[in-house]
VMD Tcl script that draws the C-alpha trace (Angstrom):
set ca {
  {-7.09 4.05 17.81}
  {-9.30 6.25 15.70}
  {-10.82 4.97 12.49}
  {-8.97 6.07 9.34}
  {-10.19 6.63 5.82}
  {-8.82 3.16 5.03}
  {-11.00 1.57 7.71}
  {-13.99 3.35 6.17}
  {-13.08 1.88 2.76}
  {-12.68 -1.61 4.26}
  {-16.11 -1.23 5.94}
  {-17.65 0.11 2.70}
  {-18.60 3.37 4.40}
  {-16.98 5.34 1.58}
  {-16.40 4.26 -2.04}
  {-13.07 3.26 -3.54}
  {-11.90 1.74 -6.81}
  {-11.17 -1.70 -5.33}
  {-8.94 -3.88 -7.52}
  {-8.38 -6.79 -5.12}
  {-9.73 -8.09 -1.84}
  {-9.45 -11.23 0.23}
  {-9.98 -12.12 3.88}
  {-6.71 -10.44 4.90}
  {-6.41 -7.28 2.83}
  {-7.94 -4.86 0.37}
  {-6.30 -3.06 -2.56}
  {-7.61 0.05 -4.29}
  {-6.42 2.79 -6.61}
  {-4.92 5.86 -4.94}
  {-7.07 8.98 -5.38}
  {-3.93 11.11 -5.89}
  {-1.73 8.83 -8.02}
  {2.00 9.43 -8.16}
  {2.46 7.14 -11.20}
  {0.20 5.82 -13.98}
  {-0.46 2.81 -11.73}
  {-0.75 3.62 -8.03}
  {-2.54 1.02 -5.92}
  {-2.67 0.86 -2.13}
  {-2.63 -2.52 -0.37}
  {-4.08 -2.31 3.16}
  {-4.39 -5.09 5.75}
  {-7.73 -5.57 7.46}
  {-5.92 -5.86 10.79}
  {-5.26 -2.51 12.43}
  {-1.66 -1.38 12.84}
  {-1.12 2.40 12.80}
  {2.52 2.20 11.63}
  {5.03 -0.41 10.61}
  {6.57 0.07 14.07}
  {3.35 -1.30 15.56}
  {3.47 -4.67 13.76}
  {4.70 -7.28 16.27}
  {7.24 -9.81 15.02}
  {4.71 -12.60 15.40}
  {2.46 -10.75 12.92}
  {5.17 -10.16 10.28}
  {3.12 -12.25 7.84}
  {0.83 -9.21 7.50}
  {3.59 -7.30 5.71}
  {4.47 -10.34 3.60}
  {0.86 -10.66 2.47}
  {0.86 -7.04 1.30}
  {4.06 -7.52 -0.70}
  {3.03 -10.80 -2.31}
  {-0.44 -9.46 -3.15}
  {1.24 -6.49 -4.87}
  {3.49 -8.86 -6.84}
  {0.51 -10.99 -7.90}
  {-1.33 -7.86 -9.02}
  {1.71 -6.67 -11.02}
  {1.94 -10.05 -12.76}
  {-1.81 -10.18 -13.46}
  {-1.78 -6.65 -14.91}
  {1.22 -7.39 -17.13}
  {3.78 -4.92 -15.77}
  {5.78 -7.18 -13.45}
  {8.51 -7.78 -16.05}
  {8.96 -4.11 -16.95}
  {9.12 -3.22 -13.27}
  {7.33 -1.63 -10.36}
  {8.09 -0.16 -6.96}
  {6.56 -0.99 -3.59}
  {6.86 1.52 -0.76}
  {5.78 1.61 2.88}
  {6.02 4.94 4.70}
  {6.39 5.07 8.47}
  {5.46 8.11 10.55}
  {5.51 11.74 9.51}
  {9.15 12.12 8.44}
  {8.75 8.94 6.40}
  {5.81 10.45 4.54}
  {2.98 8.54 6.23}
  {-0.28 10.52 6.18}
  {-2.84 7.80 6.97}
  {-2.07 5.94 10.17}
  {-3.01 2.43 9.13}
  {-0.13 0.53 7.55}
  {-0.33 0.23 3.81}
  {1.87 -0.55 0.86}
  {2.03 1.60 -2.27}
  {2.46 -0.14 -5.63}
  {3.75 2.26 -8.29}
  {4.22 1.35 -11.95}
  {3.42 2.20 -15.53}
  {6.40 4.47 -16.28}
  {10.12 4.68 -15.46}
  {10.12 5.71 -11.78}
  {13.68 7.00 -11.49}
  {15.37 7.75 -8.19}
  {13.64 8.57 -4.95}
  {14.53 10.15 -1.63}
  {16.27 13.42 -0.91}
  {19.50 14.63 -2.46}
  {22.38 14.55 0.02}
  {25.22 17.05 0.02}
}
mol new
graphics top color blue
foreach p $ca { graphics top sphere $p radius 0.5 }
foreach p [lrange $ca 0 end-1] q [lrange $ca 1 end] { graphics top cylinder $p $q radius 0.2 }
display resetview
């Protein structure tokens, strides 16, 4: 698998506004935010898409979600609400092929998806 921009951030080859890091994951502000708060949570293990995460590694996804929840609580917007999103492949909106979780908050987020009918 080729190295993505996220791998370069993890390896400190390019700068990012890192807001959290531990031995399993890194979190940083999105450079093209879609909400007042837009943070990406990225595992340090390489999985191009959610489809590539084996069942025995499901904890990787759980770590991303719980880290996002901890961040929301620490930043004081957990009670007012936030959204977490994982995109998978091109039709799902994935543009960087290393799994990651988007945390969006800071304003009413409304509906999402495409209108049907």
